[in-house]
N, C-alpha and C positions, 0 to 999 in steps of 0.2 A: 413707443417711446424708445425701446432698445434700438430700433431701426434708425431713429433720428440721431441717437448718440453715435452709432456706427458710421452713419453718413457724415456727421460733423467731424469725426476723427479722420475719415478718408479725405476730407477736404482740407484738413490742416496740413500744410506743407512744412517740412523741417526748414529751419532758417538756413540760407546758403552759407557754406563755410567760407570765411574770408580767406583770400589767398595770402600765403605767408609772404611777408615783405622781402625776405631773403630769397626765397625760392623763385619769385617772379623775376629776379635780377640775373638768374642763371639760365641761359638758353639750354634747351633740351639736348642739343648736340654736345655742348660743353659738359653737361651733367653726365651724359653717357661716356664721354672721354675720361672724366675724372674717375667714374665708377670702374671703368675698364683698366686704367693705368694705376689706380690706387684703390684696389678692392677693399682694403682694411679701413678706409676713411669714408666718412659721411659728410654730406654737404651741410652748411650752416642753416639754422632755422631761427626765426625771431625768438622762439621760446628758449634758445640757448642763452639769451641775454638775461633771463630772469625777469620776474614781474616788476621789481623796483626799477631796473634800468629801462624796461619798456615803457613804464609810466613816465619816467623822466624824459625819455625821447619824445613821447607823445605830448607832454605838457610844454616842452620847449619848441615843438614843431620842427625837431631836428631830422636829419636823414633817417629814414625808417629802418635801415639795416646797415649798421656800421661794420658788418662782417664781410660785406661785398662792395666793391667799387668798380665802376666802369669808366673807361676812357680809351682813347686811341693812343696807346702807349708806344706803338711802333710807327705811327704816322702813315699807315696804309689806307686810312679812311674807314676802317671797321672798328667797332667798339670791342676792346679787349676787356678782360676781367682780372682783378686780384681779389682773393678771398682767403678766409681761414677755414680749414677743414679739421675734423676731429677723428682720431683713431680710437678704437676700443681699447688699445693698449699702447700707450706712449704719448708723446707731446702733440699739441696742435701743430699744424703746418700752415705756413703762409705760402700760398702758391700764386703764380701769375700765369695766365693763359692768353696766348696771342691768337687772334681770329684772322685767318686768311681766307676770305670768301666762304665762311662757314666751316672751314677746317680748323680745328683747334689744336694748338701746340702748347703743352705745359712747359714753360720756359724758365720757371723759377720755383724752387721748393726749399724752404728753410724751416727749421724747427722754430716754434713760437712759444716763448716762455710764460705768457700770461693767459689766464682763463678767458673764455669768450666774453663774460660779463664785464671785464675790465679792458677789453681791446677796442681799438678804433681804427678803421681804415678810411682814408679820405683821398679824393682826387686833389692833385696839386698842379698848378700851372707850370708851363715851360718857363725857363729862365735860368738865371745864374743863382746857384745855391752855394753858400760858403759855410764851412764848419766854424762855429763860434769859438773863439779863444777862451770863452768863459766855461766851456765844458771841461771839467776836470775828472770825469768818470773814466776809469781805466778802459772800459769797453770802447770808448770813443777812439782810443789809440789804435784799435784794430782797423779803423777806416784809413786806408792808405791815401785817400783823396782829400786834399784841402778844399776842393770845390767841384761842382758839376755844372757844366753849361748844357742845359737840356733844350732840345728843339721841339720836343713833343711833351704832352701832358704826362705826368707820372702819378704816383700815389705815395701817401705816407701811411706808416703803420706805427701805432703807439699804444701805450697804456693810456688810460683816460687822462692821467696827469703825468707830467714829466717830459722826458726827451722823446723825440720822434725820429724815425728813420725815414728818409725820403728815398724812393726808388725811381730810377729813370732808365729807359731803354736807350742806350747810346750806341749807335752802330748795331752790331749784332749781340751786344752783351748788356746785362743789367749792371747798373752802377748804383751804389747806395752811399748815403752820407747821414751821419747822426747829427741832429740839430737840437739846440736847446729849445724847450717849449716856449712859444710866444706869449 
């Protein structure tokens, strides 16, 4: 009888660990680059969103990891990434990394004021984006641009509700614009 129990335990395989929705969106070479260039920061994980936000994302069938977004931001045919990273001491950072044939360049790094659970990154289409006159928030005055004409896909970063900031790579520089929430 004991042998049967031992054999049955040996045959039971542990359930496979599901891949983290955020981790699968970050290529290994980019992960190594971030770890090397920003050793005090760690990559986002789905668990950073908290149980309530993860359940909400699942029930809506929404993008599984709103902390990482992929798109060809510089128009070279390779998928680039924008993501939020966390430091053990200090604010979150919003970073963008450009992919040039598997060589990653961190091209944008800004402090991010909101916690992971309230943050949302999304891809946005190329096109003309104009700052709304309806925005009366003083921070919007920091945007020197009244509009951006983007040739390539960009990304937006926002709190779950409220204004969003769109980022586009125009020429060799990032440009951003604060927009009113749709």
